[in-house]
N, C-alpha and C positions, 0 to 999 in steps of 0.2 A: 312776465314775458321773457323770451330769450334775449339776452344781451351779451355782446362781446365788446369790451371797451379797451382799446389800446391806449397806452401812455408811454412816455419816455422819449419820444422823438424830439428833435431839435437840430440846432446847428453845431457841427463838430468839424474840427480841422482834419485834413488828410492825415492818415496814420493814427487817428484817435479811436476811441472806443465809445460804445453806447449800449445800454441795455434797454430793450423794449419789454413792456409787460402787457399782458392781455388778461383782463378779469372777466370770467365767465359766470353767467347766472341764468336761471330759468330752464336748465336742462341737466341731465345726469352727466356731469363733466367727465367722469372716469370711463364712460361708455363711448367716448368720442376720441378719435384720432384728431390731433391738432396740427395745423400747418401755418406757416407764415408765407405770404405772398408779397410781392412788391410791384409797383407800377410807376415807371419813370415817365416824365412828360413825353407825349407823342409815341409811347411804346405800349405794347400789350402787357397785361398783367402776367407775371411769371412766378413760378414756384421758387421760394427760397429753400424750404425744407419742411419736413414733418417729423412728428414724434408719435409713437403709438400710444395706445390707451394707458398702459402701465408706465410708460416713460423709459422702458428699457431698450428701445430701438429708435434710432433716428436715421434720417437720410437727407442729403443736401444736394442742391445743384452744384455742378462741378466747380463753377467759378466762386463758390462761397464755402465749400466744405472745409477749407483750412482756416477760415477766418470767423465763421459764424457757428454758434452753438445754441441749440434749442433744448430747453428743459421744461419740466412741468412739476407742479405741486398739486396733486389731486386733493389733498386735504384743504387747500386754500382756493381751489378752482382757478388756478393761475397757470399761464404758460408764458415762457420768457424767450427772448431772442437776444443773446449776447453777441455783439458785433465788435470785431477788432480789426486793426489795420485797415480802417475805412478809406475808401477811394472816392474821388468825385463821382465816378460812375455808379456808386451805391446810392446816390441821391434818388429818392423815390418816396412815394407814399407806401407805407408798410401796413399790410392787413393781416389780421388774425382770422383763421378759418377753422370751423369745426365740422367733422364728418362722422356720422355714426357707423359703428361696426355693422356690416350686413346691409348697408344702404338705407336711404331715407333722406329726409330734409337736411340740408346743410345750412350753416350759418356763417355770416360775415360780420366782422367789425366795421367800424366807420373809417378806420385807417388813422395812421399818425405819420406826419411828415418828418423825414430825415433828410437833412441837407449837409453834404460834405463839401466844405469850401474853406479856402484860406482867406 
């Protein structure tokens, strides 16, 4: 069955860095654009950024584009979110999302908690 499993979350101090990973299985990973979303307590889920199927194109929310980097390894069915210069307002549950080219069912991971606090 389809699975997206995020890992790498945790507690980090302001200004620190963290790398999240998302392991995909059960579908043709290279045929899917991958995105990261986040949801802070009491707020709506928001897009962090996405990466195209081949990994050659990325796009980010304005508040994150200078601090976050998304990459993928299609040979390993993995997508990553490298976060730096973290701020307390980056505290959220971070979700991995897969969307197929041309439309169709999309998939979500279960999320991983990131807490930025001193």
